[in-house]
C-alpha positions in Angstrom: -4.0 -17.3 -22.9 -7.0 -18.9 -24.2 -7.2 -22.9 -25.0 -7.6 -23.5 -28.6 -11.5 -23.5 -28.5 -11.5 -20.3 -27.1 -12.2 -21.2 -23.4 -10.3 -20.9 -20.4 -9.5 -24.1 -19.0 -11.4 -25.7 -16.0 -8.7 -27.3 -13.8 -8.7 -29.7 -11.0 -5.5 -29.2 -8.7 -3.4 -32.0 -6.4 -3.2 -29.0 -3.9 -5.1 -26.0 -3.1 -4.8 -23.4 -5.5 -6.2 -20.9 -2.8 -2.7 -20.9 -0.6 -2.4 -17.5 -1.0 -5.6 -16.7 0.7 -8.2 -14.2 0.0 -8.7 -10.0 0.1 -11.0 -7.1 -0.4 -9.8 -3.6 -0.8 -10.4 0.2 -1.7 -14.7 -0.1 -0.7 -16.7 2.2 -1.6 -20.8 2.9 -1.3 -21.4 0.7 -3.9 -18.8 -2.5 -4.2 -15.2 -2.9 -3.4 -12.7 -5.0 -4.5 -12.0 -8.8 -4.0 -8.8 -10.4 -4.9 -7.3 -14.0 -5.1 -4.6 -15.7 -6.7 -4.2 -19.5 -8.0 -1.2 -21.0 -6.6 -1.0 -24.5 -5.7 3.0 -24.2 -5.1 3.0 -21.1 -4.2 6.8 -20.8 -4.0 7.5 -21.9 -7.6 8.2 -18.7 -10.4 4.6 -19.9 -11.9 2.9 -21.0 -8.6 2.6 -24.4 -10.2 0.3 -23.5 -12.7 -0.1 -24.0 -16.3 0.7 -22.1 -18.8 -3.1 -21.1 -19.8 -5.9 -19.0 -18.4 -8.2 -20.7 -15.8 -11.7 -19.8 -15.0 -12.6 -18.4 -11.7 -16.1 -18.3 -10.5 -16.7 -15.8 -7.3 -19.7 -15.2 -5.3 -21.1 -12.5 -2.5 -23.8 -13.4 0.2 -24.9 -11.6 3.5 -23.6 -14.5 5.5 -20.7 -16.7 5.7 -22.9 -19.8 4.6 -24.0 -18.0 1.6 -27.4 -19.1 1.9 -28.4 -15.4 1.0 -26.9 -14.4 -2.4 -26.3 -11.7 -3.1 -24.0 -11.0 -6.7 -22.1 -13.9 -8.5 -20.3 -14.3 -11.7 -17.0 -16.1 -13.3 -13.5 -13.8 -14.6 -10.6 -15.8 -15.9 -6.7 -16.2 -14.3 -4.3 -16.1 -16.4 -0.6 -16.4 -16.9 0.4 -12.9 -17.9 -0.6 -12.1 -14.3 0.6 -15.0 -12.4 -3.2 -16.2 -12.6 -4.5 -13.5 -10.3 -8.3 -12.5 -10.2 -9.3 -9.0 -9.3 -13.2 -8.4 -9.6 -14.5 -5.0 -9.1 -18.2 -5.2 -7.4 -20.6 -2.3 -8.0 -24.3 -1.7 -7.7 -24.7 -3.0 -4.1 -25.9 -1.3 -0.8 -24.0 1.3 0.9 -22.9 0.9 4.3 -23.4 -2.9 4.9 -20.9 -6.4 5.5 -21.1 -9.0 3.0 -18.8 -12.5 2.9 -17.0 -13.6 -0.1 -15.3 -16.7 -1.6 -14.2 -18.1 -5.0 -14.0 -21.5 -7.0 -11.7 -23.0 -9.3 -12.3 -26.4 -10.5 -13.2 -28.2 -7.2 -11.4 -26.1 -4.5 -12.9 -23.3 -2.7 -11.2 -20.6 -1.0 -11.3 -19.5 2.5 -14.4 -16.8 3.0 -14.0 -13.1 3.6 -15.6 -10.6 4.7 -16.2 -6.9 3.8 -18.2 -3.9 3.8 -19.4 -1.5 1.4 -18.6 2.6 2.5 -21.5 4.3 3.7 -23.2 6.6 1.4 -22.0 9.8 0.4 -22.5 12.4 3.2 -24.4 10.1 5.2 -24.5 10.4 8.8 -21.5 8.2 10.2 -21.5 8.1 14.3 -18.4 5.6 14.5 -15.3 4.6 12.3 -12.7 2.4 13.5 -9.2 2.3 11.5 -6.2 -0.1 11.9 -2.9 0.6 10.3 0.4 -1.2 9.6 3.7 -1.1 7.8 7.2 -2.1 7.9 6.3 -5.8 8.0 9.8 -7.8 7.4 9.4 -11.7 6.9 12.5 -12.6 8.4 12.7 -10.1 11.4 9.3 -10.9 13.2 6.4 -13.2 13.3 2.9 -11.3 12.2 0.9 -12.0 15.4 0.5 -8.2 15.7 -2.8 -8.7 13.1 -4.4 -11.0 15.4 -5.0 -8.3 17.8 -6.1 -5.9 15.2 -8.4 -8.7 13.7 -9.8 -9.2 17.6 -10.6 -5.3 17.8 -13.0 -5.8 14.2 -11.8 -2.8 12.6 -14.1 -1.3 9.6 -10.7 -0.7 7.5 -7.2 -1.8 7.5 -4.6 0.7 5.9 -1.7 -0.3 4.9 1.5 2.5 5.0 4.1 0.9 3.1 7.1 -1.7 3.4 4.6 -4.2 2.9 7.6 -6.6 1.7 11.0 -6.7 2.1 13.5 -6.6 -0.9 16.7 -7.2 1.0 17.5 -9.8 3.4 19.4 -8.7 6.5 19.2 -8.1 10.0 18.2 -10.8 13.2 16.5 -13.3 11.2 14.0 -15.3 12.5 12.8 -17.1 9.2 14.4 -17.0 5.8 12.8 -15.1 2.7 12.6 -17.2 -0.6 15.0 -15.2 -2.2 18.1 -13.2 -0.8 17.1 -9.8 -3.2 14.5 -9.6 -6.1 15.0 -8.2 -9.5 13.5 -10.0 -12.0 9.4 -10.1 -12.1 9.4 -14.0 -11.1 11.9 -12.8 -7.8 9.2 -10.1 -6.9 6.2 -13.0 -7.6 7.8 -15.3 -5.4 8.6 -13.0 -2.4 5.1 -11.6 -2.2 4.0 -15.1 -2.3 6.0 -15.8 1.2 4.3 -12.9 2.4 1.0 -13.9 1.9 1.6 -17.5 3.1 1.9 -16.1 6.5 -1.4 -17.0 8.1 -2.2 -14.0 10.4 -1.7 -11.8 7.2 -4.4 -13.9 5.6 -6.5 -13.7 8.8 -6.2 -10.0 8.6 -7.4 -10.0 4.7 -10.0 -12.2 5.6 -11.7 -9.6 8.0 -11.4 -6.1 6.4 -11.2 -4.2 3.5 -8.0 -2.5 2.8 -6.7 0.6 1.8 -2.8 0.7 -0.1 0.4 3.2 0.0 3.8 1.9 -0.6 7.3 3.0 0.4 10.7 2.2 -0.6 11.2 -1.8 0.3 8.1 -2.8 -2.3 11.2 -2.0 -4.8 14.4 -1.1 -3.6 16.0 0.5 -0.3 15.2 4.3 -0.5 14.7 4.5 -4.5 13.5 8.1 -5.1 11.5 8.3 -9.0 13.5 6.7 -11.1 16.9 6.9 -9.2 18.1 3.8 -7.0 20.2 3.9 -4.0 23.4 1.9 -5.8 25.1 4.7 -7.5 26.8 1.8 -9.7 23.3 0.7 -11.2 22.2 2.9 -14.6 18.6 4.6 -14.4 17.7 2.3 -17.4 18.5 -0.8 -15.1 16.6 0.3 -12.3 13.5 1.4 -14.3 13.1 -2.1 -15.7 13.7 -3.9 -11.6 11.2 -1.1 -10.8 8.6 -2.0 -13.4 8.9 -5.9 -12.0 8.4 -5.0 -8.7 5.2 -2.7 -9.6 3.7 -5.3 -11.4 3.8 -8.0 -8.8 2.7 -5.6 -6.6 -0.2 -4.5 -8.4 -0.5 -8.5 -8.8 -0.4 -9.2 -5.0 -3.0 -6.7 -3.4 -6.9 -6.2 -4.4 -6.3 -2.7 -6.4 -8.3 -1.5 -9.5 -7.6 -2.0 -13.2 -7.0 1.7 -13.0 -3.7 1.1 -10.6 -2.7 -1.4 -12.9 0.7 -0.6 -14.5 0.9 1.5 -17.7 2.9 0.8 -20.9 5.2 3.2 -19.9 5.8 1.9 -16.8 4.0 3.7 -13.9 1.4 3.0 -11.6 -1.4 5.1 -9.7 -1.9 4.3 -6.1 -2.9 7.9 -4.7 -6.7 8.8 -4.5 -9.2 9.4 -1.8 -11.5 7.1 0.3 -14.4 8.9 1.7 -16.6 7.4 4.3 -19.8 9.4 4.8 -19.5 12.4 6.7 -17.0 10.9 9.0 -13.6 11.0 7.2 -12.0 11.8 4.0 -8.7 9.6 3.2 -6.3 10.8 1.0 -3.6 8.4 -0.1 -0.1 9.4 -1.4 2.5 8.0 -3.0 5.9 9.1 -1.6 8.0 7.6 -4.2 7.3 7.3 -7.8 7.6 11.0 -8.3 10.2 12.4 -5.8 13.2 14.5 -6.6 16.6 12.5 -5.9 17.5 12.2 -2.3 19.8 15.6 -1.2 23.6 15.3 -1.1 24.7 11.9 -2.3 27.8 10.7 -2.3 29.5 9.4 -5.4 29.0 5.4 -3.9 25.5 6.3 -2.4 22.3 7.6 -3.5 20.2 6.3 -0.6 18.8 7.8 2.6 21.7 9.1 5.4 22.1 11.7 8.2 23.2 15.0 6.3 24.9 18.1 7.2 21.8 20.7 7.5 23.5 23.2 5.7 23.2 20.8 2.7 22.7 23.0 -0.6 19.5 20.9 -2.3 17.5 21.3 1.3 17.2 24.8 -0.1 16.1 23.8 -3.4 12.5 24.6 -3.8 11.7 22.9 -6.4 12.4 19.5 -5.5 9.0 17.3 -4.4 8.2 14.4 -2.6 4.9 13.7 -4.4 5.3 15.5 -7.2 3.6 18.5 -9.0 0.1 16.5 -9.9 -0.4 14.8 -6.3 0.6 18.4 -4.8 -2.3 20.0 -7.5 -5.1 17.4 -6.3 -4.2 17.8 -2.1 -4.2 21.8 -3.1 -7.5 21.0 -4.7 -8.8 18.6 -2.6 -8.2 18.1 0.9 -10.6 19.0 3.6 -12.7 20.8 0.9 -15.5 17.9 1.7 -18.2 17.8 4.3 -15.6 14.9 6.5 -15.4 15.6 10.2 -12.0 13.7 10.0 -9.4 14.3 7.0 -6.6 11.8 7.1 -3.3 12.4 5.1 -1.8 8.7 4.8 1.9 8.9 3.6 4.9 6.6 4.1 7.0 8.1 6.8 7.6 10.3 9.8 6.2 13.9 8.5 7.5 16.2 11.3 10.8 17.4 11.6 13.5 14.9 12.8 16.6 16.2 13.8 20.5 15.5 15.2 23.5 16.9 15.5 27.2 15.4 15.2 29.5 14.7 18.2 30.7 18.3 16.5 27.2 19.9 17.1 26.5 20.4 13.6 23.0 19.7 13.0 22.0 17.3 10.5 18.7 15.7 9.1 18.0 12.6 7.8 17.8 12.6 3.9 14.9 10.1 3.0 12.4 11.4 5.0 10.3 14.7 4.9 13.0 16.1 6.6 14.9 16.0 3.3 12.5 17.8 1.5 11.3 21.0 3.7 10.0 23.1 1.0 7.7 20.3 0.1 6.8 20.2 3.4 6.2 23.3 3.7 3.7 23.6 0.9 1.5 20.8 2.3 1.5 22.0 5.9 0.0 25.1 4.5 -2.8 22.7 2.7 -3.3 21.6 5.9 -3.3 25.1 7.8 -5.9 26.1 5.2 -8.3 23.7 5.8 -10.0 25.0 9.0 -12.1 22.8 10.7 -11.2 19.9 8.5 -9.5 17.8 11.7 -6.1 17.1 9.7 -4.4 13.4 10.9 -1.3 12.2 9.2 -0.4 9.0 9.2 2.8 7.1 8.5 5.4 4.4 8.8 8.7 3.8 7.8 11.1 4.5 11.2 10.3 0.9 13.0 9.2 3.1 16.0 5.9 5.0 17.5 5.8 8.5 17.2 3.2 11.5 18.0 3.4 14.3 16.9 1.7 18.3 16.5 2.2 19.7 12.7 2.9 23.3 13.0 3.4 25.7 10.3 6.5 26.8 12.0 8.2 24.0 13.8 10.6 26.2 15.2 8.3 27.9 17.4 6.9 25.6 20.6 4.4 28.1 21.0 2.7 27.9 17.4 -0.7 26.6 17.2 -0.9 22.7 15.7 -2.7 22.8 12.1 -3.0 19.0 12.8 -1.5 15.8 14.2 0.7 12.8 13.4 0.1 9.2 14.2 3.4 6.8 13.2 2.9 3.4 13.3 
């Protein structure tokens, strides 16, 4: 992507190249990730950028006027990654707030703020978390982020459905593509969401942690199986790779999360905040077993009979074997007062029945994977004194639940608490 002389281009822009704002993420005791994307025409397939690399400068300071500079540097934003920049900071003091901005040509980005995490094991007397999910651009404005910013959170967690891949329901504004399938489609959709001023303000205000759910790719997908029965695994795999690539490009994620040559992407991991909290981020989509009892025409989520034979299969997994082993080995094993499990959906049972009083469960949530839920619940129960908190989203409503090893026993002692936004 470099010019013939081997140097990235220095450009002058007719429009603001920082139209999509700035963001920070994954704070550690010695740094964080800073993000931006050069897009003077953000809804164009190429963002209005030329097919060449462009030099981007960045700086970090202790004050918003950048009189107290701490770090600065240069990076290259190229067309192969939609002219995005991911700067991974290290070597910074723990538990301190900083301001950052980018420069390209004669343009300067908005100023963002982040804080490094407290030192490992250090005493922390408070941590203010906010979390969100299910932001459909067409169905509502993002004004709740204004309240979130006003409450000055230390950290914002997104529990999935950062974008919606389909256009449906009551609409107050329109998405730029009816449904994305290609990398260019997903890039345009992410750009549209990033243009929202309230979402941009939330990204400027604090560092974020991320997991995804289904709508970043396709409704109710599970592993390499899409919702539509007439779409082959090979076709869906290409769509998933396009969606994952655009997701990485548009979030402040580390290079380790970049899409691999095999088409996979890692978003699961652990973040630690002194002795206050260990936050475990999980991927509930990429490694799932297919949904239980699909029909000949629909492999997506639906209410299925509780007697569905697939539900009794203990080999079915929600997180995949590797994540399960990681949680068994790590959850609640540190000195933190609180242990947060971030996953995309409702964890506790969601039960219903037909008009004929036949019990049914929702196949796309944890109730569709009862053996996997029980294995994870045992991990929470084993972590004595770890104060497990499960955070989720997906259901478009608010839930507060006790997590129990046996939900049939109302007198059973809770092993954790669940909050769904």
